[in-house]
C-alpha positions, 0 to 999 in steps of 0.5 A: 787170446780170448775167454776167461784166464786167471791172472796173478799180479806180482807186487807188493800186493800179490793178488789173484784177479780172475779176468773176463775179456779178451787181450792179455790187459791187467784187472782194475 
């Protein structure tokens, strides 16, 4: 999976992270 994807982080503080780069990792 490469490119840009919108990552929704579920948790006590829901936040939308625009993640750039390869891999299904989480942003900082």
